[in-house]
N, C-alpha and C positions, 0 to 999 in steps of 0.2 A: 735339479740340485738336492743334494739331502741336506734339511737342515736342523739343526740343533738348538732347543729354544730354552736359554737358560732364565728361572724365575728366582731373582737375587732378593732373599728378604732380610736383606742387612742394610740399617740405614749407615754403616759406617765405610766410607772410602779408604779404601787401603786397607781395610781390615782383614783379618784370616781369611774368611767367607769368601771375602771382595776377590782375594789375592787366589785364591783358589779358582774360584768360578771363571775368573780370567784366564787363568793358565789352562782349563779346562776348554773355553773357548778357544784358545788362541792353538789345541790340539789339534781341535775340531777344523778348523781354518787352512791347518798346514797338511792337513789329510784331504783338503779339496772340498770341504764344506760349508756351510753357508748358514752364520750365528746370528741368532736375534739374544739379545741381551736385554730383560726387561728388568729393572728397580722396581719392587712393588712401592718404593718410598716416594717415588716420583708420580705413579698411577694416582691420578681421581678415584678412588674406590669408595662408593654404599657400602655400608653393612648388609649383609642376606636380610629379606625380612620373610624368607620360608611362605612364600608366596601360595604355593599347592600345585597340583598339576596343571600344565600346560600353560603356565603365564603367560607366554607371549610367542610371538609367528617367531620371530627369533631366539636367543639364546636368553634374554632376560627383561625383565619388564624396566630395568633401569640402561641407559646407554651412557657408560662414562668411561674411564679408564679400562675396566673390561673389556669392552669390545676389540681392541688390541690384543687381549690376552687370547680371547676365544678364537682370533683370527690365525695367532700365533701357533696355537696348539693345534688347531686343525690341520693347517700344514705341517706339522714337526714330523720328524722322522724319528728324534730322540727329544726327551727332557732330561734337564737337572735342574734341581729345584736347591738352591742354598737357602741356609740359615743359621744364628749362633740359637744356642741354646736358653730359652728363657722362660723361666719358672718351669722346668722341665717338659715346654713346647717350645714350638718356634714362633718368631718375632711376631707382632702384633700388624704390622706390615704386612705380611705372608700371608697371615691366618685369614685378614679379609680378604686377599684373592682364592685363595682356597674355600671359603665359604659360598663364594659367589660362583665358583665352578659347579655348586650341584645343579644347576641347569644343564651340564655337561652331559649328564646321566638323566635327564628329567623323569618327576613321575607321571607318567599319563593314562588316559580313561582307553579301556580298550572296546575295541568297536563292540562287543561281545556282550560287555559288562565287567566291571572291577579293574582294578589300577596295575601298573607293572612299570618299573625305571626301567625305561630303556636308553639303552647308549645311543648316540650319534654318530659315532663314527668308533669302526674296530678297533681292538685292542691290539697294537701292530709295534706299535712303540715302545722303547727303552729307557729306563730312565735310572738316574744315578740320583743320590741326597748327600751335599756337601755341608757338613758341620762344623763347629768350633764350640767349646766346652771347658770350663775348668776340671782338673785334675779331680775334684770335690764332688762334682754331678754328674748325671749321666745325660747321654744321649738318645736312648732306646725309645722313651716315650716321645721323643719330637720325631722319629726317625717311624714310628709306628703311623704318627699325624699322615705324613708326608708319605707313606706306603699307601695308606688306605687313599688319600687324596690320585694318588697314581692311577690304583685300580680303577676308581671313578672316572677317569679323564681318558683313558685308554693306554695306559703306560706300564707296562712289568717292570719292578722296582728290580734291579741287578744287583747293587754294592751301594754301599756308604763310605764317604770318603771323610774320617773325622778329624781333625786336630783337636786332641787330648793334651791340655798342656796346664802346668804351674803356675807360668808368669801371667802377669796381667797387661804386657805392653801389647799395644796393636799391632794387628799384622804380622805376628810372631813368628808364624806359620815356618815349617821347614823347607827347604830345598829339595829334601827325596818327595814329598807328597806335592808340591808343585809338580815335579817330575812325573809322579803317580798322575796327577790330573790330568797333566798334558797328555800323557798315554792313555786314560781314559777316556778326553775329549776325542782321539784319533779313533777310538777303538768302536765309538758310537756312531760316527759317520761310516766307518767303514763296515759295521756289523747290518748283515741283510733285515728287512723287515722282520717283526715275527708272525710266526701264524696264529690266527686269531681264533 
């Protein structure tokens, strides 16, 4: 069964990012897919320490909440990343997870000398970014970070669903964006894997 993995970087339950991700997951399930919803603020994640080439036999020298993230991403058919915009970037909770994914494409020593970054799996996943920000702020810097993370973890960014709003109300995302989120979730499950 095809699986959509959602990394939820919003610590606000019922907020706009949370509601859009929930709609996206519902669309994926309605299309016959399986979903995994990982809330970054519920994960016990240590910061990356940039330990260098080949730090461990597994993914990382640390074994914490990231073990579930690595397993989910490896098995994913598609990924959705959600975050509010904080200081032009993603939330601190999501940033911890992003940084710890460095070892999904680790720096390894090559047999005949030198080093290279070698991905652990093929880049066949489709990816979307879900965000919310004030009308007075930008989301393109946060999107750029997420797109870089997707490339590093074997996904290809396809679109961003952004709720850019003038209000300060929690969860004020409009019904049309929730409908669009459901359609995106269905499309991610129904689309074939990308050619690597």
